[in-house]
N, C-alpha and C positions, 0 to 999 in steps of 0.2 A: 415547933409552934403548932398549936392546934386551936380549932374553933368550931362552933356550931352555928348554923344558920348565918346571920350576918357576920358573926365572928369567923366563920369559915371563909366568907368573902374577904375579910380583912387578912386572914392567914394567907390566902392566895394572892391578893393584890399587894398588901403591905409587906408580907413576909417573903413570899416566893418571887414576886415580880420586882420588888424594890430592894430586898436584902438577901438575895440568894448567895452572896459572898459571905454572909454570916450565919445563915440558917439553911440546913439541908435535910431536916426531918420535919414532915408535915402530917397533920391529921385534919381532915376536912369532913365535916358531918353536915349533911342536909343543905348544901349550897354549891354554887359553881360560879365561874366567870367565863368570859369568852376565851375558848381554848386558843384561838389564833393570837389574841393579845398576850396570853401567857407564854406561848411558844416564841413569839417575837421577842419578848423580854429575856427569856432564858437563853435564846440563841444569839442574843446581842453580843457585841464585842466585850462588854463589861462582864457578862456572866458565862460566856461560852467555855471557859476553861474550868469551871466548877462542875462537880458531879452531884447528882441527887442521891442522897443516902436512902431515903424511904418516903413514900407518899401513901398514906393510908386514907381511904375514902369509904364512907358508909352512909347508907340511907335506909329508912324503913320502906318497905315496898308500897305502903300507902301514903308516903310523904309526898306533899305537893312538889318538892324539889327533886324527887327521885329521877324523873326522865332527863331533866337538864343536867344534873350531876353525872348520871350514868353516861350520857352523850359526851360530856366534857372529857371524862376519863377515856372513853373509846377514841376520841380524837387525839388525845395526848399520847396514847399507846402507839400511834402511827409514827411518832418521832423516836429517834434512836436513844434519846435521853431516858425515856420511860420504858422499862422492861418488866417482865413478870417477876424479876428478882427484887425490884425496888418500887413497884407500884401495885397497889391492890385496891380492888373495889369489892365491898361486902354489902350484900342485900340482907337487911334484917327482917326476917319473917314476921309478919303481922305488925311491923313497926310503922309509926306515924312521925310527924314533925313534933317530937315530944322528948322530954327529958328521959323517959324510960328507954327509948331507942338510942339516944345519945350516950347513955351510960354503957349500954352494950357495945357501941362503937368505940368509945374511949377505952374500955377494958380491952377489947381486941387490939386496938392500936398500941396500947402500952405493952402488950405481950410481944409485939414486933419490935418496938423501940428498945426495950430493955430485955433482950433475950436471955 
């Protein structure tokens, strides 16, 4: 499941926080949610036995969502579920909150999802 901007918020909240038992591959572009809420959901009794296959994150360095998204990923990486093998954050040089940046991010994500 992947999304950009508000679609990434839906990917995180609706996909990861509500349906982690069905979905374990995620692409998040230019958005974030509260990392504490996300970790609470993933470490809940309902989802604690499931593993994350991959979470790809990307923002343009000039995107207004850049700092929040980057901070969210840094917080998630403190939890054992998120590792360098299954979680990635990419900074898109000269990127903005725009379709051009999202195409770059989606292309990179698909390279990881479909090795």
